C-alpha positions, -999 to 999 in steps of 0.1 A, spaced: 242 -265 825 255 -291 845 228 -318 854 203 -335 837 174 -353 847 173 -393 851 151 -410 823 138 -432 849 128 -413 879 138 -377 866 165 -369 895 190 -351 887 220 -360 881 258 -345 875 290 -344 855 304 -356 887 282 -386 890 297 -399 850 335 -386 857 334 -409 886 322 -441 874 356 -439 847 334 -452 818 323 -429 785 289 -425 775 274 -449 801 268 -442 842 249 -456 867 221 -430 884 230 -417 921 193 -416 930 178 -450 917 213 -468 904 194 -479 870 228 -475 845 223 -442 821 240 -446 786 242 -418 756 218 -418 733 235 -433 700 268 -420 710 277 -387 690 301 -396 662 319 -363 670 325 -375 707 334 -409 692 360 -394 668 369 -369 697 375 -400 722 398 -420 697 419 -393 689 423 -386 725 432 -423 736 456 -427 702 473 -391 714 479 -409 747 496 -440 730 520 -419 706 528 -395 740 538 -421 761 558 -440 733 574 -407 726 581 -405 766 594 -436 768 621 -433 741 628 -394 746 644 -404 781 678 -424 765 701 -417 797 681 -437 819 690 -475 814 662 -497 805 639 -469 804 625 -479 771 619 -512 782 589 -499 807 554 -510 790 538 -484 779 508 -490 803 526 -480 833 541 -450 810 506 -434 804 493 -446 843 526 -426 861 532 -396 837 498 -391 817 470 -397 843 462 -359 850 465 -351 810 440 -388 813 413 -374 835 411 -342 821 403 -356 782 379 -376 804 364 -350 819 361 -328 786 342 -356 770 317 -360 801 314 -321 797 306 -324 757 287 -357 766 260 -341 793 256 -307 770 254 -323 737 241 -361 746 212 -381 750 203 -400 777 180 -432 785 178 -463 806 175 -497 790 135 -515 802 142 -547 810 123 -578 792 
């Protein structure tokens, strides 16, 4: 299932719409521009997201400390290593989580009070 109807306008949104926003569990509808949220983000998806983030941090730390022959490489901030070396892995993981949310998630639009 690569598309679902928007709860507000009933037009379809796709996995690509979810991935383009770079925010997990919330994104704007491409048609009516209302924010769509995943209803009570499922526990397995949240656990998968946390494990994925922790794994990226541990991998970045391992990369930083595994290159002892380059001076000052261990003094580079961890976020720089994450962005430069592990961004492709991050995009793959975010896409996988978005596909799982699209397949198993329930979506809603917050009503204005």
